N, CA, C, O and CB atoms as a CASP TS submission, in Angstrom:
PFRMAT TS
TARGET T0000
AUTHOR 0000-0000-0000
METHOD Language model
MODEL 1
PARENT N/A
ATOM      1  N   MET     1       0.869  -1.128  -0.035  1.00  0.00           N
ATOM      2  CA  MET     1      -0.030   0.026   0.032  1.00  0.00           C
ATOM      3  C   MET     1       0.914   1.258   0.003  1.00  0.00           C
ATOM      4  O   MET     1       1.710   1.472   0.917  1.00  0.00           O
ATOM      5  CB  MET     1      -0.983  -0.007   1.366  1.00  0.00           C
ATOM      6  N   GLY     2       0.799   2.018  -1.028  1.00  0.00           N
ATOM      7  CA  GLY     2       1.601   3.174  -1.118  1.00  0.00           C
ATOM      8  C   GLY     2       1.032   4.405  -0.537  1.00  0.00           C
ATOM      9  O   GLY     2      -0.110   4.380  -0.077  1.00  0.00           O
ATOM     10  N   ILE     3       1.786   5.544  -0.523  1.00  0.00           N
ATOM     11  CA  ILE     3       1.405   6.797   0.061  1.00  0.00           C
ATOM     12  C   ILE     3       0.211   7.321  -0.642  1.00  0.00           C
ATOM     13  O   ILE     3      -0.632   7.942   0.006  1.00  0.00           O
ATOM     14  CB  ILE     3       2.526   7.788   0.019  1.00  0.00           C
ATOM     15  N   GLY     4       0.064   7.118  -1.950  1.00  0.00           N
ATOM     16  CA  GLY     4      -1.118   7.607  -2.691  1.00  0.00           C
ATOM     17  C   GLY     4      -2.353   6.928  -2.237  1.00  0.00           C
ATOM     18  O   GLY     4      -3.359   7.628  -2.120  1.00  0.00           O
ATOM     19  N   GLU     5      -2.420   5.664  -1.965  1.00  0.00           N
ATOM     20  CA  GLU     5      -3.606   4.981  -1.441  1.00  0.00           C
ATOM     21  C   GLU     5      -3.921   5.465  -0.093  1.00  0.00           C
ATOM     22  O   GLU     5      -5.101   5.623   0.219  1.00  0.00           O
ATOM     23  CB  GLU     5      -3.425   3.497  -1.413  1.00  0.00           C
ATOM     24  N   LEU     6      -2.953   5.719   0.752  1.00  0.00           N
ATOM     25  CA  LEU     6      -3.291   6.248   2.111  1.00  0.00           C
ATOM     26  C   LEU     6      -3.857   7.658   2.068  1.00  0.00           C
ATOM     27  O   LEU     6      -4.700   8.017   2.890  1.00  0.00           O
ATOM     28  CB  LEU     6      -2.046   6.243   3.010  1.00  0.00           C
ATOM     29  N   GLN     7      -3.414   8.429   1.147  1.00  0.00           N
ATOM     30  CA  GLN     7      -3.869   9.791   0.988  1.00  0.00           C
ATOM     31  C   GLN     7      -5.392   9.731   0.467  1.00  0.00           C
ATOM     32  O   GLN     7      -6.236  10.532   0.867  1.00  0.00           O
ATOM     33  CB  GLN     7      -2.884  10.594  -0.046  1.00  0.00           C
ATOM     34  N   THR     8      -5.654   8.760  -0.416  1.00  0.00           N
ATOM     35  CA  THR     8      -6.926   8.611  -0.944  1.00  0.00           C
ATOM     36  C   THR     8      -7.894   8.185   0.101  1.00  0.00           C
ATOM     37  O   THR     8      -9.016   8.690   0.155  1.00  0.00           O
ATOM     38  CB  THR     8      -6.903   7.683  -2.040  1.00  0.00           C
ATOM     39  N   ILE     9      -7.486   7.253   0.948  1.00  0.00           N
ATOM     40  CA  ILE     9      -8.334   6.794   2.109  1.00  0.00           C
ATOM     41  C   ILE     9      -8.619   7.918   3.058  1.00  0.00           C
ATOM     42  O   ILE     9      -9.741   8.073   3.541  1.00  0.00           O
ATOM     43  CB  ILE     9      -7.647   5.648   2.886  1.00  0.00           C
ATOM     44  N   ALA    10      -7.520   8.767   3.349  1.00  0.00           N
ATOM     45  CA  ALA    10      -7.740   9.824   4.256  1.00  0.00           C
ATOM     46  C   ALA    10      -8.688  10.863   3.742  1.00  0.00           C
ATOM     47  O   ALA    10      -9.512  11.417   4.470  1.00  0.00           O
ATOM     48  CB  ALA    10      -6.487  10.429   4.600  1.00  0.00           C
ATOM     49  N   THR    11      -8.540  11.118   2.424  1.00  0.00           N
ATOM     50  CA  THR    11      -9.426  12.112   1.750  1.00  0.00           C
ATOM     51  C   THR    11     -10.906  11.699   1.757  1.00  0.00           C
ATOM     52  O   THR    11     -11.804  12.494   2.035  1.00  0.00           O
ATOM     53  CB  THR    11      -8.971  12.315   0.294  1.00  0.00           C
ATOM     54  N   VAL    12     -11.100  10.477   1.451  1.00  0.00           N
ATOM     55  CA  VAL    12     -12.484   9.882   1.459  1.00  0.00           C
ATOM     56  C   VAL    12     -13.061   9.887   2.804  1.00  0.00           C
ATOM     57  O   VAL    12     -14.232  10.232   2.960  1.00  0.00           O
ATOM     58  CB  VAL    12     -12.491   8.460   0.940  1.00  0.00           C
ATOM     59  N   SER    13     -12.291   9.512   3.834  1.00  0.00           N
ATOM     60  CA  SER    13     -12.700   9.513   5.224  1.00  0.00           C
ATOM     61  C   SER    13     -13.096  10.919   5.688  1.00  0.00           C
ATOM     62  O   SER    13     -14.126  11.101   6.338  1.00  0.00           O
ATOM     63  CB  SER    13     -11.579   8.963   6.100  1.00  0.00           C
ATOM     64  N   ALA    14     -12.292  11.878   5.354  1.00  0.00           N
ATOM     65  CA  ALA    14     -12.522  13.278   5.688  1.00  0.00           C
ATOM     66  C   ALA    14     -13.824  13.733   5.108  1.00  0.00           C
ATOM     67  O   ALA    14     -14.657  14.337   5.784  1.00  0.00           O
ATOM     68  CB  ALA    14     -11.389  14.157   5.189  1.00  0.00           C
ATOM     69  N   PHE    15     -14.001  13.408   3.739  1.00  0.00           N
ATOM     70  CA  PHE    15     -15.195  13.820   3.120  1.00  0.00           C
ATOM     71  C   PHE    15     -16.466  13.225   3.719  1.00  0.00           C
ATOM     72  O   PHE    15     -17.463  13.926   3.894  1.00  0.00           O
ATOM     73  CB  PHE    15     -15.114  13.500   1.726  1.00  0.00           C
ATOM     74  N   ILE    16     -16.427  11.967   4.022  1.00  0.00           N
ATOM     75  CA  ILE    16     -17.560  11.304   4.734  1.00  0.00           C
ATOM     76  C   ILE    16     -17.805  11.974   6.095  1.00  0.00           C
ATOM     77  O   ILE    16     -18.955  12.225   6.456  1.00  0.00           O
ATOM     78  CB  ILE    16     -17.266   9.768   4.941  1.00  0.00           C
ATOM     79  N   ALA    17     -16.783  12.254   6.818  1.00  0.00           N
ATOM     80  CA  ALA    17     -17.008  12.886   8.087  1.00  0.00           C
ATOM     81  C   ALA    17     -17.665  14.242   7.930  1.00  0.00           C
ATOM     82  O   ALA    17     -18.577  14.582   8.683  1.00  0.00           O
ATOM     83  CB  ALA    17     -15.721  13.018   8.829  1.00  0.00           C
ATOM     84  N   PHE    18     -17.191  15.052   6.918  1.00  0.00           N
ATOM     85  CA  PHE    18     -17.770  16.317   6.606  1.00  0.00           C
ATOM     86  C   PHE    18     -19.226  16.228   6.278  1.00  0.00           C
ATOM     87  O   PHE    18     -20.024  17.024   6.772  1.00  0.00           O
ATOM     88  CB  PHE    18     -17.054  16.929   5.504  1.00  0.00           C
ATOM     89  N   ILE    19     -19.598  15.262   5.443  1.00  0.00           N
ATOM     90  CA  ILE    19     -20.980  15.046   5.082  1.00  0.00           C
ATOM     91  C   ILE    19     -21.811  14.710   6.340  1.00  0.00           C
ATOM     92  O   ILE    19     -22.928  15.200   6.503  1.00  0.00           O
ATOM     93  CB  ILE    19     -21.087  13.917   4.030  1.00  0.00           C
ATOM     94  N   GLY    20     -21.268  13.899   7.188  1.00  0.00           N
ATOM     95  CA  GLY    20     -21.954  13.484   8.435  1.00  0.00           C
ATOM     96  C   GLY    20     -22.303  14.724   9.319  1.00  0.00           C
ATOM     97  O   GLY    20     -23.412  14.884   9.828  1.00  0.00           O
ATOM     98  N   VAL    21     -21.251  15.588   9.455  1.00  0.00           N
ATOM     99  CA  VAL    21     -21.418  16.738  10.391  1.00  0.00           C
ATOM    100  C   VAL    21     -22.411  17.689   9.727  1.00  0.00           C
ATOM    101  O   VAL    21     -23.269  18.239  10.416  1.00  0.00           O
ATOM    102  CB  VAL    21     -20.012  17.482  10.709  1.00  0.00           C
ATOM    103  N   ALA    22     -22.319  17.914   8.334  1.00  0.00           N
ATOM    104  CA  ALA    22     -23.249  18.788   7.747  1.00  0.00           C
ATOM    105  C   ALA    22     -24.670  18.274   7.863  1.00  0.00           C
ATOM    106  O   ALA    22     -25.602  19.051   8.069  1.00  0.00           O
ATOM    107  CB  ALA    22     -22.893  19.013   6.348  1.00  0.00           C
ATOM    108  N   TRP    23     -24.840  16.953   7.731  1.00  0.00           N
ATOM    109  CA  TRP    23     -26.216  16.362   7.842  1.00  0.00           C
ATOM    110  C   TRP    23     -26.748  16.582   9.214  1.00  0.00           C
ATOM    111  O   TRP    23     -27.906  16.962   9.392  1.00  0.00           O
ATOM    112  CB  TRP    23     -26.223  14.842   7.523  1.00  0.00           C
ATOM    113  N   TRP    24     -25.882  16.336  10.225  1.00  0.00           N
ATOM    114  CA  TRP    24     -26.345  16.499  11.607  1.00  0.00           C
ATOM    115  C   TRP    24     -26.707  17.976  11.889  1.00  0.00           C
ATOM    116  O   TRP    24     -27.722  18.250  12.530  1.00  0.00           O
ATOM    117  CB  TRP    24     -25.249  16.008  12.603  1.00  0.00           C
ATOM    118  N   ALA    25     -25.911  18.884  11.431  1.00  0.00           N
ATOM    119  CA  ALA    25     -26.147  20.307  11.627  1.00  0.00           C
ATOM    120  C   ALA    25     -27.388  20.816  10.975  1.00  0.00           C
ATOM    121  O   ALA    25     -28.059  21.676  11.547  1.00  0.00           O
ATOM    122  CB  ALA    25     -25.012  21.071  11.131  1.00  0.00           C
ATOM    123  N   TYR    26     -27.739  20.328   9.792  1.00  0.00           N
ATOM    124  CA  TYR    26     -28.904  20.831   9.141  1.00  0.00           C
ATOM    125  C   TYR    26     -30.089  19.976   9.154  1.00  0.00           C
ATOM    126  O   TYR    26     -31.037  20.234   8.412  1.00  0.00           O
ATOM    127  CB  TYR    26     -28.604  21.121   7.837  1.00  0.00           C
ATOM    128  N   SER    27     -30.099  18.941   9.974  1.00  0.00           N
ATOM    129  CA  SER    27     -31.240  18.041  10.106  1.00  0.00           C
ATOM    130  C   SER    27     -32.386  18.775  10.764  1.00  0.00           C
ATOM    131  O   SER    27     -32.137  19.576  11.665  1.00  0.00           O
ATOM    132  CB  SER    27     -30.868  16.782  10.914  1.00  0.00           C
ATOM    133  N   PRO    28     -33.572  18.560  10.385  1.00  0.00           N
ATOM    134  CA  PRO    28     -34.738  19.283  10.998  1.00  0.00           C
ATOM    135  C   PRO    28     -34.928  19.089  12.439  1.00  0.00           C
ATOM    136  O   PRO    28     -35.416  19.995  13.114  1.00  0.00           O
ATOM    137  CB  PRO    28     -35.973  18.889  10.355  1.00  0.00           C
ATOM    138  N   LYS    29     -34.558  17.910  12.983  1.00  0.00           N
ATOM    139  CA  LYS    29     -34.815  17.592  14.406  1.00  0.00           C
ATOM    140  C   LYS    29     -33.876  18.568  15.289  1.00  0.00           C
ATOM    141  O   LYS    29     -34.239  18.818  16.439  1.00  0.00           O
ATOM    142  CB  LYS    29     -34.496  15.972  14.709  1.00  0.00           C
ATOM    143  N   ASN    30     -32.762  19.089  14.821  1.00  0.00           N
ATOM    144  CA  ASN    30     -31.919  19.938  15.562  1.00  0.00           C
ATOM    145  C   ASN    30     -32.164  21.404  15.381  1.00  0.00           C
ATOM    146  O   ASN    30     -31.502  22.224  16.017  1.00  0.00           O
ATOM    147  CB  ASN    30     -30.585  19.645  15.240  1.00  0.00           C
ATOM    148  N   LYS    31     -33.090  21.757  14.538  1.00  0.00           N
ATOM    149  CA  LYS    31     -33.364  23.199  14.144  1.00  0.00           C
ATOM    150  C   LYS    31     -33.720  23.957  15.412  1.00  0.00           C
ATOM    151  O   LYS    31     -33.138  25.011  15.666  1.00  0.00           O
ATOM    152  CB  LYS    31     -34.568  23.324  13.057  1.00  0.00           C
ATOM    153  N   LYS    32     -34.621  23.478  16.192  1.00  0.00           N
ATOM    154  CA  LYS    32     -35.108  24.238  17.367  1.00  0.00           C
ATOM    155  C   LYS    32     -34.014  24.393  18.306  1.00  0.00           C
ATOM    156  O   LYS    32     -33.864  25.496  18.832  1.00  0.00           O
ATOM    157  CB  LYS    32     -36.286  23.570  18.055  1.00  0.00           C
ATOM    158  N   ARG    33     -33.222  23.428  18.592  1.00  0.00           N
ATOM    159  CA  ARG    33     -32.081  23.517  19.498  1.00  0.00           C
ATOM    160  C   ARG    33     -31.116  24.595  19.096  1.00  0.00           C
ATOM    161  O   ARG    33     -30.692  25.405  19.920  1.00  0.00           O
ATOM    162  CB  ARG    33     -31.365  22.208  19.564  1.00  0.00           C
ATOM    163  N   PHE    34     -30.749  24.605  17.756  1.00  0.00           N
ATOM    164  CA  PHE    34     -29.763  25.533  17.254  1.00  0.00           C
ATOM    165  C   PHE    34     -30.357  26.979  17.226  1.00  0.00           C
ATOM    166  O   PHE    34     -29.587  27.931  17.354  1.00  0.00           O
ATOM    167  CB  PHE    34     -29.290  25.088  15.831  1.00  0.00           C
ATOM    168  N   GLU    35     -31.649  27.172  17.071  1.00  0.00           N
ATOM    169  CA  GLU    35     -32.332  28.388  17.067  1.00  0.00           C
ATOM    170  C   GLU    35     -32.272  28.966  18.500  1.00  0.00           C
ATOM    171  O   GLU    35     -32.029  30.161  18.673  1.00  0.00           O
ATOM    172  CB  GLU    35     -33.771  28.196  16.563  1.00  0.00           C
ATOM    173  N   GLU    36     -32.487  28.145  19.490  1.00  0.00           N
ATOM    174  CA  GLU    36     -32.413  28.569  20.870  1.00  0.00           C
ATOM    175  C   GLU    36     -30.961  28.950  21.226  1.00  0.00           C
ATOM    176  O   GLU    36     -30.719  29.995  21.830  1.00  0.00           O
ATOM    177  CB  GLU    36     -32.938  27.453  21.804  1.00  0.00           C
ATOM    178  N   ASP    37     -30.027  28.112  20.855  1.00  0.00           N
ATOM    179  CA  ASP    37     -28.644  28.482  21.121  1.00  0.00           C
ATOM    180  C   ASP    37     -28.199  29.790  20.494  1.00  0.00           C
ATOM    181  O   ASP    37     -27.459  30.554  21.113  1.00  0.00           O
ATOM    182  CB  ASP    37     -27.760  27.410  20.652  1.00  0.00           C
ATOM    183  N   ALA    38     -28.624  30.047  19.321  1.00  0.00           N
ATOM    184  CA  ALA    38     -28.291  31.253  18.669  1.00  0.00           C
ATOM    185  C   ALA    38     -28.764  32.518  19.363  1.00  0.00           C
ATOM    186  O   ALA    38     -28.161  33.583  19.235  1.00  0.00           O
ATOM    187  CB  ALA    38     -28.814  31.209  17.344  1.00  0.00           C
ATOM    188  N   GLN    39     -29.892  32.373  20.126  1.00  0.00           N
ATOM    189  CA  GLN    39     -30.401  33.494  20.879  1.00  0.00           C
ATOM    190  C   GLN    39     -29.839  33.758  22.229  1.00  0.00           C
ATOM    191  O   GLN    39     -30.208  34.729  22.889  1.00  0.00           O
ATOM    192  CB  GLN    39     -31.761  33.341  21.021  1.00  0.00           C
ATOM    193  N   LEU    40     -28.933  32.888  22.659  1.00  0.00           N
ATOM    194  CA  LEU    40     -28.282  32.942  23.936  1.00  0.00           C
ATOM    195  C   LEU    40     -27.496  34.261  24.112  1.00  0.00           C
ATOM    196  O   LEU    40     -27.571  34.906  25.158  1.00  0.00           O
ATOM    197  CB  LEU    40     -27.361  31.743  24.090  1.00  0.00           C
ATOM    198  N   ALA    41     -26.790  34.618  23.129  1.00  0.00           N
ATOM    199  CA  ALA    41     -25.954  35.825  23.232  1.00  0.00           C
ATOM    200  C   ALA    41     -26.804  37.108  23.242  1.00  0.00           C
ATOM    201  O   ALA    41     -26.326  38.160  23.668  1.00  0.00           O
ATOM    202  CB  ALA    41     -24.949  35.873  22.061  1.00  0.00           C
ATOM    203  N   LEU    42     -28.074  37.026  22.772  1.00  0.00           N
ATOM    204  CA  LEU    42     -28.921  38.197  22.725  1.00  0.00           C
ATOM    205  C   LEU    42     -29.851  38.291  23.862  1.00  0.00           C
ATOM    206  O   LEU    42     -30.583  39.276  23.957  1.00  0.00           O
ATOM    207  CB  LEU    42     -29.679  38.224  21.495  1.00  0.00           C
ATOM    208  N   ASP    43     -29.881  37.330  24.746  1.00  0.00           N
ATOM    209  CA  ASP    43     -30.758  37.376  25.891  1.00  0.00           C
ATOM    210  C   ASP    43     -30.367  38.432  26.887  1.00  0.00           C
ATOM    211  O   ASP    43     -29.179  38.586  27.171  1.00  0.00           O
ATOM    212  CB  ASP    43     -30.791  36.061  26.552  1.00  0.00           C
ATOM    213  N   ASP    44     -31.277  39.140  27.411  1.00  0.00           N
ATOM    214  CA  ASP    44     -31.015  40.178  28.453  1.00  0.00           C
ATOM    215  C   ASP    44     -31.086  39.640  29.862  1.00  0.00           C
ATOM    216  O   ASP    44     -30.753  40.342  30.816  1.00  0.00           O
ATOM    217  CB  ASP    44     -32.008  41.317  28.322  1.00  0.00           C
ATOM    218  N   GLU    45     -31.496  38.458  29.994  1.00  0.00           N
ATOM    219  CA  GLU    45     -31.658  37.795  31.311  1.00  0.00           C
ATOM    220  C   GLU    45     -30.345  37.685  32.061  1.00  0.00           C
ATOM    221  O   GLU    45     -29.296  37.429  31.471  1.00  0.00           O
ATOM    222  CB  GLU    45     -32.254  36.399  31.136  1.00  0.00           C
ATOM    223  N   ASP    46     -30.416  37.882  33.380  1.00  0.00           N
ATOM    224  CA  ASP    46     -29.240  37.765  34.210  1.00  0.00           C
ATOM    225  C   ASP    46     -28.758  36.326  34.241  1.00  0.00           C
ATOM    226  O   ASP    46     -29.543  35.387  34.371  1.00  0.00           O
ATOM    227  CB  ASP    46     -29.526  38.264  35.617  1.00  0.00           C
ATOM    228  N   ILE    47     -27.497  36.185  34.125  1.00  0.00           N
ATOM    229  CA  ILE    47     -26.896  34.754  34.029  1.00  0.00           C
ATOM    230  C   ILE    47     -27.166  34.057  35.334  1.00  0.00           C
ATOM    231  O   ILE    47     -27.558  32.890  35.305  1.00  0.00           O
ATOM    232  CB  ILE    47     -25.283  34.760  33.739  1.00  0.00           C
ATOM    233  N   GLU    48     -26.980  34.703  36.512  1.00  0.00           N
ATOM    234  CA  GLU    48     -27.111  34.028  37.717  1.00  0.00           C
ATOM    235  C   GLU    48     -28.500  33.574  38.039  1.00  0.00           C
ATOM    236  O   GLU    48     -28.678  32.493  38.598  1.00  0.00           O
ATOM    237  CB  GLU    48     -26.626  34.838  38.739  1.00  0.00           C
ATOM    238  N   SER    49     -29.543  34.403  37.688  1.00  0.00           N
ATOM    239  CA  SER    49     -30.898  33.997  37.811  1.00  0.00           C
ATOM    240  C   SER    49     -31.280  32.883  36.962  1.00  0.00           C
ATOM    241  O   SER    49     -32.078  32.034  37.360  1.00  0.00           O
ATOM    242  CB  SER    49     -31.742  35.066  37.551  1.00  0.00           C
ATOM    243  N   SER    50     -30.728  32.844  35.770  1.00  0.00           N
ATOM    244  CA  SER    50     -31.139  31.812  34.827  1.00  0.00           C
ATOM    245  C   SER    50     -30.515  30.444  35.275  1.00  0.00           C
ATOM    246  O   SER    50     -31.123  29.386  35.117  1.00  0.00           O
ATOM    247  CB  SER    50     -30.687  32.200  33.346  1.00  0.00           C
ATOM    248  N   SER    51     -29.277  30.522  35.838  1.00  0.00           N
ATOM    249  CA  SER    51     -28.622  29.274  36.331  1.00  0.00           C
ATOM    250  C   SER    51     -29.312  28.731  37.505  1.00  0.00           C
ATOM    251  O   SER    51     -29.391  27.511  37.649  1.00  0.00           O
ATOM    252  CB  SER    51     -27.178  29.506  36.686  1.00  0.00           C
ATOM    253  N   GLU    52     -29.851  29.604  38.414  1.00  0.00           N
ATOM    254  CA  GLU    52     -30.669  29.134  39.551  1.00  0.00           C
ATOM    255  C   GLU    52     -31.922  28.472  39.072  1.00  0.00           C
ATOM    256  O   GLU    52     -32.309  27.441  39.622  1.00  0.00           O
ATOM    257  CB  GLU    52     -31.027  30.284  40.483  1.00  0.00           C
ATOM    258  N   GLU    53     -32.590  29.021  38.055  1.00  0.00           N
ATOM    259  CA  GLU    53     -33.834  28.490  37.520  1.00  0.00           C
ATOM    260  C   GLU    53     -33.537  27.069  36.975  1.00  0.00           C
ATOM    261  O   GLU    53     -34.343  26.159  37.162  1.00  0.00           O
ATOM    262  CB  GLU    53     -34.427  29.444  36.389  1.00  0.00           C
ATOM    263  N   ARG    54     -32.429  26.890  36.329  1.00  0.00           N
ATOM    264  CA  ARG    54     -32.060  25.598  35.749  1.00  0.00           C
ATOM    265  C   ARG    54     -31.811  24.577  36.874  1.00  0.00           C
ATOM    266  O   ARG    54     -32.248  23.429  36.806  1.00  0.00           O
ATOM    267  CB  ARG    54     -30.792  25.743  34.843  1.00  0.00           C
ATOM    268  N   ARG    55     -31.130  25.014  37.853  1.00  0.00           N
ATOM    269  CA  ARG    55     -30.922  24.066  39.000  1.00  0.00           C
ATOM    270  C   ARG    55     -32.219  23.608  39.607  1.00  0.00           C
ATOM    271  O   ARG    55     -32.397  22.433  39.928  1.00  0.00           O
ATOM    272  CB  ARG    55     -30.074  24.716  40.096  1.00  0.00           C
ATOM    273  N   ASN    56     -33.142  24.571  39.763  1.00  0.00           N
ATOM    274  CA  ASN    56     -34.465  24.216  40.407  1.00  0.00           C
ATOM    275  C   ASN    56     -35.192  23.239  39.422  1.00  0.00           C
ATOM    276  O   ASN    56     -35.850  22.306  39.882  1.00  0.00           O
ATOM    277  CB  ASN    56     -35.393  25.574  40.704  1.00  0.00           C
ATOM    278  N   LYS    57     -35.086  23.435  38.119  1.00  0.00           N
ATOM    279  CA  LYS    57     -35.771  22.503  37.261  1.00  0.00           C
ATOM    280  C   LYS    57     -35.160  21.112  37.317  1.00  0.00           C
ATOM    281  O   LYS    57     -35.854  20.097  37.256  1.00  0.00           O
ATOM    282  CB  LYS    57     -35.764  23.009  35.855  1.00  0.00           C
ATOM    283  N   ASP    58     -33.835  21.101  37.436  1.00  0.00           N
ATOM    284  CA  ASP    58     -33.206  19.795  37.588  1.00  0.00           C
ATOM    285  C   ASP    58     -33.636  19.033  38.804  1.00  0.00           C
ATOM    286  O   ASP    58     -33.703  17.805  38.763  1.00  0.00           O
ATOM    287  CB  ASP    58     -31.758  19.949  37.625  1.00  0.00           C
ATOM    288  N   LYS    59     -33.933  19.720  39.895  1.00  0.00           N
ATOM    289  CA  LYS    59     -34.297  19.062  41.210  1.00  0.00           C
ATOM    290  C   LYS    59     -35.644  18.487  41.098  1.00  0.00           C
ATOM    291  O   LYS    59     -35.935  17.489  41.758  1.00  0.00           O
ATOM    292  CB  LYS    59     -34.259  20.056  42.411  1.00  0.00           C
ATOM    293  N   GLN    60     -36.508  19.065  40.285  1.00  0.00           N
ATOM    294  CA  GLN    60     -37.885  18.562  40.241  1.00  0.00           C
ATOM    295  C   GLN    60     -38.108  17.294  39.550  1.00  0.00           C
ATOM    296  O   GLN    60     -39.242  16.820  39.479  1.00  0.00           O
ATOM    297  CB  GLN    60     -38.716  19.511  39.637  1.00  0.00           C
TER
END
């Protein structure tokens, strides 16, 4: 097995990984999660109060 074959295998593997990540990122079931995450930087809510609310939700 020569260096050319190893480079071909690496290229094909990287391409398959790229397609997998792109499919995951643009799949409809992840749309709501990514939209919520995009709004995190724009939220005016205090970080401390939101973290306390999350802790209380986890306890319930």
